[in-house]
N, C-alpha and C positions, 0 to 999 in steps of 0.2 A: 707474593710472598719476598724471596732476596733473591737476589740478582747473581748467578751461578757462574763459574768462573767459564770462560772459556774452553779451556784446555780441559776442564772436565766433561765441559759436555760435550766435546768432541770424543771424547773416549767413551762414552755412557755410550754415546751413536755407533762409534765403530765396533764395541763388543757385545750388543746385542740388536735382538733382530725389531721389530714396530709390535706394538701389541694391535690387538682389532679394535677398535672405537669400540664395539660394545661387548667387549670382554672387561675392556678396562670400566667402563660402566657397571660392569655387572658385580664386580672385587669392590668397585668406589662404594656400590652399595650394602655389599653383605660388610664392609671395613664399618660404616657410619652403624649398620643396625647392633655389631657387635660393638663400636664402642656406648653407645647410647645404653644397652642392656648395663653393661660394666658402670658407667657412671650413676644409671639408678640404684645399682647394688650398692655402691660407695658411698651413696646420700643416704640409705637405707642402714646403713650399719655404723652411719656416725649421728643418724637420727638414735637409734636404738642405745646406743653406746651413752648417748645424752638423756636419752629416757628411765637407763637404769642406773644413774647418778656417776658415771664414769665419765664423764666430757672431762675433768680434768685427771687426764690418764697419769701425768709422771707423778700428781699426790695419791691418786688409788693404788700403782704398784709401787709407791714406795721410796720412789726418785727425788719428790720432792719433802721438804722439810715440813712442819704444821708451821713453824715462824716464817718460810720462804713462804709461804698459799697467802699469809696475812700482808704480806709488804706490798702497797700497789705498782704497777707497771713502770711509773715515774722512781720511784725506790730501786727498782730491782735493775734497771737499767745505768743508773747512776752507781750500785754495787758493779755490776759486771764493766763498766765501762772507767770508775774508778776516780769518778767524779767525786770528791770532796765537797766542794758545795754548788748546787744548784737551784734557780730560780724555775719554778715548774707556772706553767699557765693551765689551769683547767677549764676546759669551756665545755659545756652542757647549755643548751640552749642556745637563750639567749644572757645565762649567766656564766660570767668569769671571773673564778676564784684564782688568786696567788699565794703560793706559798714558797718556802725554802726548805732546800733539802738539805740536811749538814750529814755525812758519815764521818767516822771515824775510825778509821779500818786499823790501828794497834789495837784498841780494845773493842773491835767489832760492834758499835752502838749505832743506832741510827734516830735525828731526831728531825721532826715536823715542825719549820715552825710559820706561822701564819703571819704574813706581811704586814697585813693593816694594822692590828693589835699588836706586834711584836710576841707573841707569846707563844708559848710550845702548843702545839697539838695535839701530840706525843710524844708520851713521853721515850724514856731509850729503848730500844728494842735490837735485841741482838741478832745480827744480821748474818755472824757464821754460821 
């Protein structure tokens, strides 16, 4: 794990009595079973939410607008970080796609430009 400060270990030893080994093992096993059950239930809940169509919970509960849900992660991050011009490398398998992202924060528009052909891939989209 991590190295504890010496004073902290001495404080704990001074103010607590030792636990018998069989009791410590018993509680370690109980806690590991409880952790496994909680983790399994959390996994089942996530699968249920995805299966019922609520995987994107922010969109489902109305925290994300339709325009925001259409933006790619690169577009969302450039908006969040306030980057006006960015070059994005999209890697899928052995394919590498390179494009530029231009944000105009005054008008609230976004433009995606393909670098190879220098043409607009997507028209201006409202990002506000």
